[in-house]
N, C-alpha and C positions, 0 to 999 in steps of 0.2 A: 504494499500499499504506499501511497506517496504522502507529502506533508506539503500543504499550500500555506504560505506566508505572505505578508505583506511588507516587501522588502524596498524601503526608500519610496515608499508612496505607490509601488507597483505590486499586483498581485504575482507571486511566482511559485511555482510547482517544483519541488525537489522529489524526483522518482527513486534516488537511492535511499531517502530518509522516511522513515516511519514514526507515527506517534507512539510514545513521546520520545523526543530527540533532545540531545544536550546541545547548547549554544556553540560549545567548540566543535562539534561535528557539523553543524550549518557552516561555520566559518571555514573550515577545512572543504565542505562541499563546494562552497564559491571560489576556493583555490587561493585564498588570501592568506599571507603570513600574519599570524596572530600579534607578532610585536608591532605591526605598523598598522594597527587597526583599533578603531573605537567603537564600541556598540551600545545603542539604546534599545532596551526592550521593553515595549509596552510604555514608554515614557519614562523609563529608568535606566541610567547608565549603569552598565554592569562591569565591574572590574574584572580585568583579564582571569586574575587568580579564581573567579567564581563560575567562569564559563562552564567547566565540567558540570557543575551541580546545578546549573541554571537550565530548567526544562522549558522546552519550546513546544507549543500545542499549534494546532491548525488555527489559521487567521490571526495570530499573534502578529504584533507589527514590530520590524527591526528597521532601525535606521543605523546604517554602517558607514563610516567613513574610512577612507583608506588613506594613509599619509603617504606621500611620494617626496623623497629627498631630491635635492638639486640646489641649483643657485651657482653663484661664483664667488 
């Protein structure tokens, strides 16, 4: 079974995940490096250390910000 979330305002289905899934699995499924990501889950910022214990259910809202280095 798949898991559908609202990711950055858009509905997105994760076929490889089922309920309940942990936030760290969602981030891994997105292919993002955890040390360069900030996540808000249903309006609350979740510390990276809490991702494995943070359950994500269908229709939960995630805002994910990916930091990119650069500059001169």
